[in-house]
Each structure stands twice: as structure tokens, then as C-alpha cells.
N, C-alpha and C positions, 0 to 999 in steps of 0.2 A: 657411238658418241655418248659420253656420260651426261646424265641429267644434271642441270644446274641446281644449286641449293635454293630451296624456296624460302623467301623471307617471310617470317611470321609477323605479318601485319594485315590490317583490314584491306580486303580487295575493294577498290573503289568502283570498278566497273560492275554494275548490278548483274549483268548477264554472266560474266565470268564468275562472280561470287556465287550465283545460284548453281552453276555447273559444278563448281568446286564443292559446294555444300552437298549436292546429290552424290558425287563420287565419294567424298570422305565419309558421308553417312552410311552409304552402302558398305564401304570397307570396314568401318567401325562395327557395324552390326554383324558382318561376316566374321571378323576376328573374335567377337564376343561369343558367337555360336561355336567357333572352333575351340575356344578356351573352355567352354562348358563341356563339350564332348571329350576333349583330350584329358582334361584335369578333373572331370566330374564336379565342376563348380556351378554354383547357382548364381547366375549373372542377371542383373536387371539394369536396363539403360533407359533413361528418359531424355529426349531431345526436343527442344523448342526451336523452330526456325525463326528467322528474323521477322517473319510475318505472323508469328504466334501459332503456327501449326505444330501439333504434337506428334512425335514419333516415339514409340516405346518398344521395348523388347524384354520379355521375361523367358529365360531359357527353360525354366522349370516352373510349372504352374502359371499363375496369373500375376500381373503387376501388383494387384492389391495384396496378394500373399507375400510378395517380396517386400512391399512397404511395411506390412504388419510385422514381418520378421525383423526388419531393420529397426522399427520403432521399439520392439521388445528388447532387442540386443542393446541398442543405445540407452534405453531406459535402465536396463540392468547395470550397464557400465556406469551411468551417472549415479545410481544408488550406491554402488560399491565405492565409487570415488567419494561420495558424500559421507559414507560411513567411515572411510579411512581418514578424511579430513576431520570429522567429529572426534575420532579417537586421538588425533594428534593435537587438535586445538586446545583441549583442557591442559595437556602437559605444557604446551607452549605458553598458555596464559598463566599457569602457575609459576613457570620459570621467570616470565616477564614481571609478574607481581612481586616475586621474591627480590629481584634486582631493584625494582622501584622502592620497595620497603627498605632494603639495605642502604640504598642511596639516600633516602629521606632520613633514616636514622643517623647516618654519618653526617649529613648536612645539619641536622638539629644539634648533634654533639659539637660540631665545629662552631656553630653560631653561639652556643651557650657555654663554650669552653669545657667540654666534657672529655678532653684528652684524646680527640680523634686525630690529632696531627694536622698537617697542612693538606688541604684538598687541592688537587691539580686543576689546571684550566679546563681540561676536558670534563672532569667530574663536576665542576661548577657550572659549565655550560649545560651539561645533562640535567643537573638539578634545577637550573633555571627553566629549562624547557618543560620539565615535569611539573614544576610549580605553576607555570603559566597554564598548562593543560588542566591541572587540578582546579585552579581558580576559575577557568572557563566552565568546567563541569559543575562546580559549586554554584556559579551564577546562573547557569542554565537550570539547575534543579530549583534554585530559589524562585526563578521566574515562573517555572511550572507550578510550584506550590502557590505563589501569589495569584496566578491566573485561576487556579482551582478555587481558592478562597473568594476571589472576586465573583466567580461564577456562582458559588454557593450563596453569597450575599445577594446577588441579583435574583436568584431563585426565591430566597426568603422575602425579598422585597415584593416580588410578584405575588407570593402567597398572602402577604400582609395587605397588599392593595385589594386583592380579591375579597379577603375577609372584611376589609373596610367597606367595600361596596355593598356586601351582603348586610352588614350592620346598618349602613345608611338606609337601605331599602326597608329594613324592619322598623327603624325609627320613624320613617315617613309613613309607614302603615299604621303605627301606633298613633301618630299625630292626627291622621285622618279619622281614626276611631274616636279619639278624644274630642275632635271638632264636631262630630255627629252626635255626641252625647246630649248637649243642651236641646237639640232639635227633637231627639227621641223622647226626652223627658216631658215635653208638652203634649204628648199623646197618651191615652185617647182624650179628645175634647168632650166636655160635658155640655149638653144642649139644655138650655133653660127656657121654659115657655112661660110667659106672663100669666098670672092667675085670672086676670079679667077677660082672657080670651074665651073661657068657657061660659062667662056670664052673658055673652051676647046671644046665646041660644035660648 
């Protein structure tokens, strides 16, 4: 009797689910070992059960070695992809900038009657979008410059306030010294003894 097709959905019965997990896990690990032996492949498998238990298999070496090899390989692929993107991006940027410059020049000639002919609706829409983008960039740059200038003014204000405090303290010190001058000028006192004091002897 032929086996019925198993529906690929979560098994609701926890007992049946655990039994199926153990059978499928054992079969998967067995197939991985066979693949490694037959095809001389380096296979690494990591399995977490629904309870969080870890099962792993490394057909050659340890799982740490397999993970390190995977990390090095994926890192090298990412670096190669990044280099390829970097080599293509400048050319794409240059082509895009040329198109934008040509469209802007044509729009300026059209607006000022430079003999550019009639611009189509698509060209006008593209020019409008580019102008809106440029205006947003200009406004953003202006806001950044204004923010930097405000920050510089705040820094100068703080420096001036600190200098003002120092000068105020020096002025107060000078005032204290001036206030003490009349008192210090009365010293030393001269002691005067009456002359008739000696005639009593």
C-alpha cells in the first residue's frame, strides 16, 4: 500500500510532533553524512528544536571551523560585490549627472528663448522633478549652514560670558583694594605722652 502524501504544516499534536522531529532529524543527519562521504563535501548542520535544544553536525573538523570558513567565504563575496558596485557606481553617477545637466541646459534655453525648440511633456515633468529635488537640496544645505553659524554664535556668546565673569571678578578685587587704602593710610599710629607726666616724679 502506497504511503499518503504528507501535508507540510505544523503538527498540532505535541507527541506526534516530537516523534516526527526525531525521525526527520536522524534522517537529515544521515543524508548529510552520506553526502559528505560520497561527494567529498564539507557539510555543517545546525538544528534547534522547539524547546531550544541544539543539534549540530560537522562532517569534517569542528562546527567552529565550518562557521569560520563560512564567514571568510561570505566576507570575501561581500567585498568582491562591494568592489564591483563601487566600480559601476561612478560610471552610473557620471551618466546620470550628464543627463541632468543636459536637461537643465535645455530647460534654461527653453525658458530664455535660446532656440531649444519645444520641450515635450515628459521632458517638462522630468525638469520639474529635478528642479524640486535641487531646491530641496539647496534648502537643506542652507539650513545646515545656518545651524552651524548659530552654533558658532552660541560658542562665541559663551566665551564672552566667561570673559565677562572674569573681568567682573577682577573689578571687584580692585574695588576691595581701593576700599582698604584709607584704612591702611592711618597706620602706624603715633603715641603722644604728655610732658607733665615726667614732672610727677
